[in-house]
N, C-alpha and C positions, 0 to 999 in steps of 0.2 A: 539822681543820675549825674554821671560825671561827663561834663562837656568835653569834646575833642579827643576822646579815646575809645577803645574797643568796648567799653562798658556802656556807651550811650545806648539807651533802649530804642528799639524800633517802634514803628507805629502800633504794632500788635502787642507791645509790652515785653517782648522777648529780647534779652540782650543780644547785641550784634555778634559778639564772640560765639555765643551758643548757636545762633542761627548759621554762622559760617561753618562750625563744626558739624552741624546737622547736614548741611549741603555737601560737605566733604564725605561724610559717611554715606550719603545717598550715592554720590559719584563712585565711591569705592565699591559699593554693592553692584552698581550697574556694570562697572568694568570687570569685576571678578566673574560676574555671570557671563559676559561676553568671552572672557578668556577661557572659562570652563567649557563653554560651547565649542571653542576651537580645539581644545584638548580632546573632548569627547568625539569630535568628528575625525580625529586622527590627522589633522592638518596643522598641528603645532610645528613651528619652524624654529629649531635650535641653531645657534651659531657656533660652529667649531672654530677654535682659535689656532691659527697658523703661527708657528714660532720661527719661521724662516722666510727668506724671500720667495716670491712667486716663481713657479717653474713647474716642469713635469715631475720633479722629485722635491717633496716638501717634508717638513716636520710639523706634527700637530700636537698641541698640548694634550697631555694625558694618554698619548698613544706612543708606545715605544717603537723605535726604528724608523726608517724612512718610509714615506708614503708616496704612491703614484697618484698624481693629481689629474683627474679626468673630468673636471667640471669648470675650469677657468675659461674666460673669454680671451685667453692669451694665445690667439690663433697662430701668430708667427713666432712666438717664443721671445718677443722683444722686451717683455716686462723686466727681465734681468740681464739683458744684453749688455756686455761691458761698455760698448761705445755709447749706448743710450744712457747708461748710468753716468758715464764721464761727461756727457753733454749736459746732463742735469746738474752735476756738480759745478761745472764751469759757469752755467747760467746763474746758479745760486751765488757763486763767488762774485761774479761780475755785476749782477743786477739785483741781488738781495733776496730776502726771504719772501717778500710780498710787496704789494703796492699800497695797501691801506686806502684804497680808493676804487671807485668805479671808473670805467674807461674814459668817460667824457670830462671827468674832473682832472685827475692827474694820475690815471691808471693805465695809460698807453705808453709802452716802451717800444723801441725799435724792433725787439724780438717778436712782439705781438703782431706788428704790421708785416714783418717778414714771414711769419708763419701763415698768416692769412693769405698772403700772395702765393706762398708755396702750395697751400691747399687748393686755391683756385686753379693754379697751373696743373696740379695733379689731376683734378677732375675736369680740366679743360673748360672751365667756366670763367665768367668775367671778374667776379669778386667773391670774397668770403668774409664771414664775421664769426668771431669766437664767442662761445658761451661757457659758463662753468661746467655744463654737462649737455648731452644731447636732449635730456629731459627738458632742460631750460630752452634749448633751441626749438623744440616742438611746442613748448608753452608760449614762446614768443612769436612764432611765425603767423599762425592763423588769425589771431586777434588783430595783429598789425596790418595784415594784408587784406583780409576779407571784411566786407560790410554787409548790412542787411539786404543789399541788392544782389549779393553773390550766393553761390552754392558750393558746398564741399561734399564730395562723394567718397566714402571711406570703406575699405574692406572691413568686414565684421571682426576679423581677428587681428587687426592692427594693434601695435604695442600700446600699453596703457598711457604712455606719454603723448601719443598722437591723439588718442581718445580724449584725454584731459585738455590738450591744446585746442581741439575742435570745440569742446564744451565752452571754452572761454570766448570764442568768437560769436558774432551775431548773424553769421551767414545761415542760410537754409541748409539743413543737414540731411544727407541721404546715406544710408548704409546698405551696401550690397553684399551678397553672399560671398563667402571666402573663395577667392579665385574664380568666381562665377561671372564669366564675361557676358552671358545673356542677361543676367540681372543687372550688371553694370550698364549695358547698353539701354536697358529699359529705364534705368534711373537717369541716364544722360538725356534720353528723350524727354523725360518728365521735367528735367532741370533746364531745358532750353530757354525758358522764360526769364532766367536770371542773367545778370550782367556778366560776371566771371563764373566759370565752372572749373573747380580744381579737383582732380582725382588724386586721392591720397592713399598710399600703400607702403607697407614695408617692402623692401627688396627681397630680403630673406627673413622669414618669420621665425622668431627666436625660440618659440616653444615647440614648433613642429618640424623645423628644418626644411620646409618647402620654399620655393622661390616664386615670386610673382611673375605671371606671364606678361612681361613688360612689352613685348612686341604687340600683343593683342591689345593691351591697355593703351599704348601709344597710338595704335591704329584707330581705336574707337575715339580717343581724345581728338585726334586730327579730324575725324569725320564729323564730330559734334562740336568742334571749336572749343575744346577744353584744354587746360593746362595739366601737367603731370608733376606730382611731388612724390619723391621716394625717400624713405628712411633707410639708410645703408649701414646701420650700426653693425649688423652681422654679415656684412659683405665687403666693406672697405678694407683693402689691404690684401685680400686673398681670393676673391672671386674675379673672374675675368683673366685673360692672358697676362696682364701686367698688374692685377690686383686693384683695378679702378672700381670694381663693384659689379652689381647685376646689370647696370646699363651697358657696361663694356662687354660683359659675358653674353648678353643677348643682342648686342649690336645696335643699341638705341641711344647712345650717348648724346647725339644731337637732337633727340626728341624729348628728353626729360628736362623739364624747366628748372626744377628746384631739387637740391639734394641736401638732406640733413644727415649728419653722421657724428661719430664719436672719436675721441682720441683715447678713450679709456678701455679699448679692447685690443684690436690688432696693432694699433699705432702707439705702442709703448705701455698701454695698460694703466696709465695713471688716472687722469680725469680730463674733463673738457669735452666740448662738443662744438659743432659749427653748422652754419647754413652757407651753401655756395650756390650761386646762380646769377641772374642778371644784375648788372651793376646798380640800376635804380632800385631794385628790390632790397639789396644789401644796404644801400644808403637810407632807405625808408626804415629798415629794421634798426639802424643805429639811432634813429630819431624816435622810434615808437615802441620797440620791443621791450616790454617791462623787465623781463629777466636780465636783459643786457644793460638797461639803464640803471637798475637798482641792485646789481650784484657786483661784488668785488672782482677785479681782473684776475685772470688765471695767474698763479704764482710763476715766477720766472723759471724755476726748476722744471715744472710741468711743461712749460712752453719749450724749453731746451730739449727735454726728452722726446717730445712729440716731433719736433723739427728733425732731430737726428733719425728717428724711426722712419719718417718720410724719405729722408736722404737714402737710407739703406734700401728702402723699397724701390725707389726710382733708379738706384744704381744697378740692381739685379733682381730678376724675377725667379731666381733659383728656389728660394724658400716657398714662393707661391706654388710652383710646379710640384713640389713634394707633397702638397696637401692632398691632392686627388687620390694618389695611390694609397696613402695611409687611411684616408676616409673609407675607401672601397674595401680595404682589408678588414677593417672593423665591422662594417655593415655586412659584408658577405659571410664572415665567420659567425656573427651573431644570428643572422637569419638561418644559416645552416644548422645552428644549435636549436632552433625553434622559437626564437624571440621575434616579436613584431617590432620593426624599426620604422618610425614615421619619417616622412620626407624622402628626399633622394639626392645623393651626390653632394650633400652639404656636411661639413664637419660637425654640425649639430646633429646628434644621433639619438633621438628620443626612444628609449626602451619602454614601450607601452605596456602598462600593467593594469590600469583601470582603478584598482582599489588604493585609496590614500594610505591606509595603514600598511598594506603590503609594500608599497613603494618606500615608505619610511623605514620599515624594518629591514628590507633588503639593503637599503643604503647603509644602515647601521652595520649590518653584517659584512658588507663589502669593505667597510673601513677596518674591521677586524682582520680582514685578509690583505690589508695594505693598499686598498684602492679607495680614493676619495671621490665619491659621487654623491649627489643630493637628489632626494625624492621631491618631485614637484606635484602639488595638489591644489585644490581650490583655495583661494580665489586666483591663484597665478594661472591655472588652467581650468577649463570647465569641469564641473562635477562629473565623476565617472570616467575621467580621462587622465587619471594620475599616471605619472611616469617617472623614470629616472633619466635625466637628460645627460647624456655623455657628450663631451666635446673633445674633438681631436685637435692636437696642436702639431705644428710643423716640427717641434722638437721632441715629440714622442718617437721612440724607436719602435721597430717592428716587434721587438721582444716585449716592450711595454704594452703594446696593443694586445699581443697574444696573452700576456699575463692577465690583463683586464678581462678578456673574453673567458678565460679559464675560471676566474673568480665568479663571473656572472653565472656560468653554468653550474658551479657548485652551489652558490647561494640560491639560484633559481630552483634547483631540485630540492633544496632544503625547505623552501617555502611553498613548494607545489606550483611554482610558475612554469616549470618544465616537467615533463613526464619522467 
């Protein structure tokens, strides 16, 4: 036996190198089996490669000609807005490519603090804290805020990041039926024995395009002494008269305690997330939220882009007002053609198909007709509820929308989804 190298024998007499190779072979077999199961189920997710900047008109690797993009979270069309890009370039030039640090060491610049103040002002809250993503904001909130003395009550269709964040905390966990206020009330009654009670919900649900009944949720929370948390990733920037989100849309801005949202969708489309709410909560998160304490600061260019996006939004609500008419145009034309569209009045327009393979094949054929959409299936959505999620942007023209509908009708008939 050779001491100190891979040929040292194990206790069983088998060389370590051979045992490692055997373990790797076992791992490969397990992984290939899992991957084959995904393929057989028709839920394999391929990544198409975009060769242009994000926008309503894009270029896709391997596809000739321009493509209409109907699946981006670019709700306000700001991902490639010239002023947003220029703000990012200016921040890159002035503040550098990155901080090489977390916030509490040497990763806080003036632009980070300015953006946090701007976010708090936009949402009419006391303070705000930035994260690398809203997934991180949701991962950081519940564990830092809630203890075993507390309870969290979560809508069963909340985003995966909320579910994962709740799993990390030690609070008592209650799950109520999707948008089911009777079930929420029953759970609140059951949770009265706990110190704090936090109702957690998406404002707008990303897979279904429906909106939480925040008026009823806030009423129940007030009645049973609970707090309300809302994830506004698919609402910030375009829902409500001035784009503040679902709490503004439904008139409960003063009743929602905590808001988490993203900079990676309507607000420039780059990356980053945040929590905004009471000042003491934000201060606690700076001390205890693990994704904040152990993640690098947002790059200056991202901060600059998001800050300019907020400026544009607060200067004018013209873009916000254009969304409703375009969303209604798509929904009404698709329903008239015979498709079932989930949700109501939200630019997320899920075309419900049921079968995962059908959704995938229709999406592929839509691309051949110059329309970029994606089929969603398990585990992103429940089994048997596969769909193509269409997303309307403020920068889509009426002609773009009509062309998308025409392609859906042709492809739907080809695959038997329409008569």
